[in-house]
C-alpha positions in Angstrom: -3.8 -59.4 -27.1 -1.9 -56.9 -24.8 2.0 -57.4 -24.2 1.8 -56.9 -20.5 5.6 -56.7 -20.2 5.7 -53.7 -22.6 2.5 -52.0 -20.8 2.2 -49.3 -18.0 -0.7 -48.1 -16.2 -0.4 -44.4 -15.5 -2.2 -43.2 -12.4 -2.2 -39.2 -13.0 -2.3 -37.1 -9.8 -4.3 -39.6 -7.9 -3.0 -38.1 -4.7 -4.1 -37.4 -1.0 -3.7 -33.7 -1.4 -6.2 -33.7 -4.5 -8.4 -36.5 -3.4 -8.6 -37.0 0.5 -11.0 -34.9 2.5 -8.0 -33.9 4.8 -5.8 -33.1 1.7 -5.2 -29.6 0.2 -8.2 -29.5 -2.2 -10.4 -31.1 0.2 -9.8 -28.7 3.0 -10.6 -26.0 0.4 -13.8 -27.6 -0.9 -12.4 -28.2 -4.1 -13.7 -31.5 -5.5 -16.4 -32.8 -7.9 -18.2 -36.0 -7.4 -16.7 -37.5 -10.5 -13.4 -37.1 -9.2 -14.0 -38.4 -5.7 -15.4 -41.3 -7.2 -12.1 -42.3 -9.1 -10.3 -44.2 -6.4 -13.1 -46.8 -6.0 -13.8 -47.2 -9.7 -10.0 -47.8 -10.4 -8.8 -50.1 -7.5 -10.1 -53.1 -9.3 -8.1 -52.1 -12.4 -5.0 -51.3 -10.3 -5.5 -54.8 -8.7 -5.6 -56.5 -12.2 -2.7 -54.6 -13.5 -0.8 -55.8 -10.2 -1.8 -59.4 -10.9 -0.7 -59.4 -14.5 2.4 -57.8 -14.3 1.4 -54.5 -15.9 3.7 -51.7 -14.7 2.1 -49.2 -12.4 3.2 -45.7 -12.5 2.1 -42.9 -10.3 2.8 -39.5 -11.4 2.7 -37.1 -8.5 2.0 -33.4 -8.8 4.8 -31.6 -6.5 5.3 -28.1 -5.3 9.0 -27.9 -4.9 10.0 -25.8 -1.8 11.9 -22.3 -2.7 12.9 -19.4 -0.6 12.3 -20.0 3.3 10.2 -23.2 2.4 7.6 -21.4 0.2 6.2 -23.6 -2.6 7.2 -22.3 -5.9 3.8 -22.1 -7.8 3.3 -21.2 -11.3 1.4 -17.8 -11.6 -1.5 -19.5 -13.6 -1.9 -22.2 -10.8 -1.7 -19.4 -7.9 -4.5 -17.6 -9.8 -6.7 -20.6 -10.0 -5.8 -22.3 -6.7 -5.0 -19.4 -4.3 -5.6 -21.7 -1.3 -2.4 -23.7 -2.0 -0.1 -23.0 0.8 3.3 -24.2 2.3 3.4 -28.2 3.0 0.8 -28.9 0.3 2.2 -31.3 -2.3 5.5 -31.1 -0.6 8.1 -33.8 -1.7 7.7 -37.0 0.4 4.7 -35.5 2.3 1.5 -37.6 3.2 -0.6 -35.1 0.6 2.0 -35.6 -2.4 1.5 -39.7 -2.0 -0.9 -41.7 -4.0 -4.1 -42.3 -2.1 -4.3 -45.5 -0.2 -7.0 -47.3 -2.1 -4.5 -47.6 -5.3 -1.4 -48.7 -3.5 1.0 -50.3 -3.8 2.4 -49.0 -6.9 5.7 -49.9 -8.8 7.2 -46.5 -9.4 6.4 -42.9 -8.8 7.5 -39.8 -10.7 7.3 -36.4 -9.5 5.8 -33.9 -11.9 5.8 -29.9 -11.7 3.4 -29.1 -14.7 0.3 -30.4 -16.3 2.4 -32.7 -18.5 3.8 -35.6 -16.6 6.8 -35.6 -19.1 7.6 -31.9 -18.8 11.1 -31.7 -16.7 10.5 -35.2 -15.1 12.3 -38.7 -15.3 9.1 -40.3 -16.8 10.2 -41.0 -20.2 13.5 -42.4 -18.9 11.6 -44.8 -16.4 9.4 -45.8 -19.2 12.3 -46.6 -21.7 14.1 -48.4 -19.3 11.4 -50.8 -18.3 11.0 -51.4 -21.9 7.4 -49.8 -22.0 5.5 -49.3 -25.4 1.9 -49.0 -24.5 0.4 -46.6 -22.0 -2.9 -46.7 -20.4 -3.9 -43.2 -18.6 -6.1 -42.5 -15.7 -6.3 -39.6 -13.5 -7.3 -35.9 -13.0 -8.3 -33.8 -14.5 -9.0 -34.8 -17.8 -8.6 -31.5 -19.5 -5.6 -30.7 -17.6 -2.9 -33.2 -16.6 -4.2 -36.2 -18.5 -4.6 -34.5 -21.8 -1.3 -32.9 -21.6 0.4 -36.0 -20.6 -1.4 -38.0 -23.3 -0.2 -35.5 -26.0 3.4 -35.7 -24.9 3.4 -39.3 -24.7 2.0 -39.3 -28.4 4.6 -37.2 -29.6 7.4 -39.5 -28.1 5.6 -42.4 -30.0 4.2 -44.3 -27.3 0.9 -46.1 -27.9 -1.6 -44.3 -25.8 -4.9 -45.6 -24.4 -7.2 -43.2 -22.3 -9.4 -44.9 -19.9 -12.5 -42.6 -20.3 -14.2 -43.5 -17.0 -10.8 -43.6 -15.1 -10.4 -39.9 -15.7 -12.4 -37.0 -14.2 -12.7 -33.3 -14.4 -14.4 -30.7 -12.4 -17.5 -30.5 -14.9 -18.8 -33.2 -17.2 -18.6 -30.9 -20.1 -14.8 -30.4 -19.4 -14.2 -34.0 -19.3 -16.3 -34.9 -22.4 -14.5 -32.2 -24.4 -11.1 -33.5 -23.4 -11.8 -37.2 -24.1 -13.2 -36.1 -27.7 -10.0 -34.0 -28.2 -7.8 -36.9 -27.6 -9.4 -39.4 -29.8 -6.9 -38.5 -32.9 -4.2 -39.3 -30.7 -5.2 -42.1 -28.3 -7.5 -45.1 -28.2 -10.5 -44.5 -25.8 -11.7 -47.4 -23.6 -13.5 -48.1 -20.3 -12.1 -49.5 -17.0 -14.1 -52.9 -18.2 -12.2 -52.6 -21.3 -8.8 -52.1 -19.7 -9.5 -54.9 -17.3 -10.4 -57.5 -19.9 -7.2 -56.3 -21.9 -5.0 -56.8 -18.9 -6.4 -60.2 -18.3 -6.1 -61.4 -21.9 
């Protein structure tokens, strides 16, 4: 049985700028059907977590403004996503926020890299809230999800990845990432997680 007081549901990068048609990625035509389907698939899970006292933590990819307000963008990301511009993923902006279908959440943590643990307060929040078990959802499976799960594993959290609660730009990338996480995390479905939270 799940100890819900020690469990958190991680919503990884499920933000307007990634998912909403008017967000940064939507305006640039950067999406995939599996990614677009996530909010509707995850909404019942988030509601179940909320009803059962599971901590809901959103990790929010953030482009921190630098000189003249220009966003600080890592060179690898600039090469991958040249469309990113001033105002995208800005702290406190509409684009940075969790997509409406998954609100309200308990707490949000800004992240600046693939791993939600890198240079963030995520571990501090989880420890202060007495969390030991993490259920991961989000995008993209082979990027932020995989990096965050591996970082959680080395920090000795118990990790569960909700396979159909994550997505990537291709099914091949998603599948390879899930298979690569099996040694460090339990792999379940949204239905499995709902049952666990209701137990």
